[in-house]
N, C-alpha and C positions, 0 to 999 in steps of 0.2 A: 504494500500500500504506500509506504514511504517512497519507494522507487517510482511508483506511478505518479505521485504528487510532484516529485522533483521533475519528472519528465514533462508534466503538464505545465509547470511554471516555466521551464525552459522553452517549450513551444510557444507559450504566451509571450515571452520576451522576444523571441526571434520573429514571430509572425504577427502577433497582435500589435506590439508597439511599433514594429517597422513598417506597417502597412498604411500609415497615415498618408493621405494624398497630399502631394505638394500643392502650394498655393497656385491658382490658375493665373499665370502672368503671361501676357503676350509680349515677346521681346522683338523690338524693331531695330534693325541695323541701319546706321547712318554713317556718313564719311566725314571725318574732321569735326568741326564745330558748326558747320553751316546747318541751317534749318532748325536751329534750337528753339527759337520763339514759336514758330508755327507748330512744331511737333509737341512742344510743351503744352500748347493750347489744346491740342488733340488729347494729350494725356489727361488733362484736367476734365475735359468734357466726357471722356470715356469713363473716368472714375465715378462720375455722377450716375452712370448707368451700370456700375458694377463690373466694368471691364478694366482690369489692372494692366498697365503698360509699363515696360521698362525700356528705356532708350539705350542702345548699345552703340558706342562710337568706335569706328575703325580708322586706322591711319593709312592703310594701303588699299587701293582699288580692288584687288582680287579677293580680299578677306570677306566682305559682306555676302557675296554669292556662295563662297565656300562654306561659310557658317550657316547660311540658309539651307543649302543642300544637305548638310550634316545634321540639321535640326537643332543647332545651337541657338538659332533665332527663328522667328515665325514669319517675318516679313522684312523687306528692306526698301529703302528709298534713297538712292544715291546715284543712279545710272540712267543712261539714255537707252533707247531701243536697240541701237546698233551694238552697244557694249553688251547688253543682255544676250542678244542673239549670238554674238561671237563667243562669249564666255560659255554659253550653253553648248554650242557646237564643239568647242575645244575640250570641254571637260565632261560632257555627257550629263549635264544638269537637266533636270525636269522642272524648270521654273517658268512661271507665267506672269505676264504683266496684267494687273487688274485695274490700273488707273493711270492716266497721264497726270503729271503734276505741274511742271513749269519748263520753260525753255531757258537754259542758262548758257549764254553765249561764251564761246572761247574768245580770248583776247590776246593781243600782243602787247607786252609790258616791258618797260625799261626804267632803270634808275639813272641812266647816264645820257640818254638822248631824248629829244622831244619830237622827233620826226624820223620816219623811216629813211628819208634821204640822207640822214647823217651816218648811216651804216657805212663801214669801210670795207674795202676789199679783204676777203678772208675772215671777216668777223665771225665769231661763234654765235649760233642761235640754238637755244635749248627748247626741246619739245617733249611732250609726255612719252614715256616708254611703252605704255600699253598700246596695242595695235590700233584700236579704234580712235582713240584721242590723238595718237601720233599721226594717223592718216588725216584726221580733221585739221590738225595743226599745219600739215604740209599743204592741204587745200587752201587754208587761210593765207599762207605765205604766197601761194600761187595767185590767189585773188588779188593780192596787192603787189604783184609784179616782181617778187623777189626771186622766183624760180618758176620752172615749168615742169609739169608732170605728164606721164602717159595717161591712158584712160583707165587704169586700175581702179576698182571700186573702193578698195582700202589700200591706198598707196603707202609704201614705205620708202626709205631712202634710195633703194635701188631703182625706184620708179621715177626718180628725178632725171629728166632728159635735158634740161637746160639750167645751168647755175652760173650765169655770166659773171657774177662777182665772187665766185668761189667761196660762198659762205660755208662755214663748217657746221653742219647740222648734226647735233648730238642729242641723245636721249637721256632723260632722267625720270625717276619715279615722280609722279605728278606732284606729290606733297613737297618735294624738294626744289621745285622750280622757282618759287619766290626767292629762296635763299641764294640760288645761282646768280641772281641779278647783281650780286656784289662782285661777280667775276666776269659776267658776260653782258653784252649790251642789249640783248633781246631774248625774251622767252615767251612761249605760247602757254597760257595758263587758263584753266577753267575758272569760271566766275566764282564758284563756291570757295575754291582754294585761294583765289585772289582776295576775296572779302576776308577770309580768315587771316590773311597776311597783312591786312590793313589797307588794302586798295579799295577805292570806290570805282568799280568798272566803268560806269558811264562817264566818269571824270578822268580817270587815270590811264585807261587803256589807250595806246596809240591807235589801235584798230580793234573793232569788235565785230563778231559775226552778226548777221541779221537773219531772222527766221524767214525761210522761204519754203516753197513746196519741195525743192531739191534737198534741203537739209532737215525736213520735218522729222526724220528718224532720230535726230539728236534731241528730241523732246525727252525730258526726264519722266520717270515712272515709279510706281509702287509695284514690287514683285513679291510673289509668294511661291511656295511649292505647288506644282500643278495638282497634286493629290489633295491639297487643302482648299481648292476653289469653292467648295460648298460650305466652308466654315462660317457660321453666322457672325461670330465675333470679329473676324477679319473683314467681312462685308460691312459691318457697322463702323469699323474704324475708317474704312475708305469713305463712307458717307460723312463721317464727322470731319474728315480732312477736306472734302470738296465743298467748302462753305465760303461765303464772302469774308468771314472773319479771318480765315486762313489765307485767302488771297491777299488781304491787306497786310498781314504779317510777313508774307513772302516778299512783297514789295518793300516793306519797311526794313527788313533785316538784310536785304541785298542792295539797298539804296536804289531800287528800281532796275537793277541789272537783270534780274530774273523775271520772266513774264509768265504769270499763271495761265494755264491753258485749259482750265475746267470751268 
């Protein structure tokens, strides 16, 4: 009888106490410190409806999708459509865009020149190292006459067919681009990262992208795992995001650089 009692207590300890469900928290992945105000507003609104959200900040672009795929987070909001498509194809992710958020233009920034005409022969130009934003940067450089590309959909440096001023185009992880401006005269930087670095894109960028039909795939989005597309809590979070209040906060925290598209 004593042995049976001991066994019962042991089983109660192992299974009874260890089976308490974890708190139901929706973890949302963001990049850097951008979107803080808008997503904090969503956190507050969701809490009033019993949906608990934790914002998880990542420093490198590949991290939020890897974390979403491995179920470390439930949703992310940091990327555009082309990046999501490329990451999913390259890594076999089953991720789905559930809402468009805003258009965040890539810009050309400098701390040493005030006009592109001041660039000198052989100057270094830093661009993002990820495939999609690197391609986007090269296309922006082409738009402003600094080089010419072939017709590749996602061009990289090997697709440069004309570089009359012999600019040295080199790649850096996106979050390191603002710091590179201490050493190089020009860098192509995403608006969110530029804002984090203290820039006001509409004022400080030498050149900014504009939203057109051709680059509409660079609109940012909210992504989830495809298997979670019917989750009611995630649907409600998207609804809470797509409000006029969030639109105003996006414009405020990016000084008008990012354009809401919902």
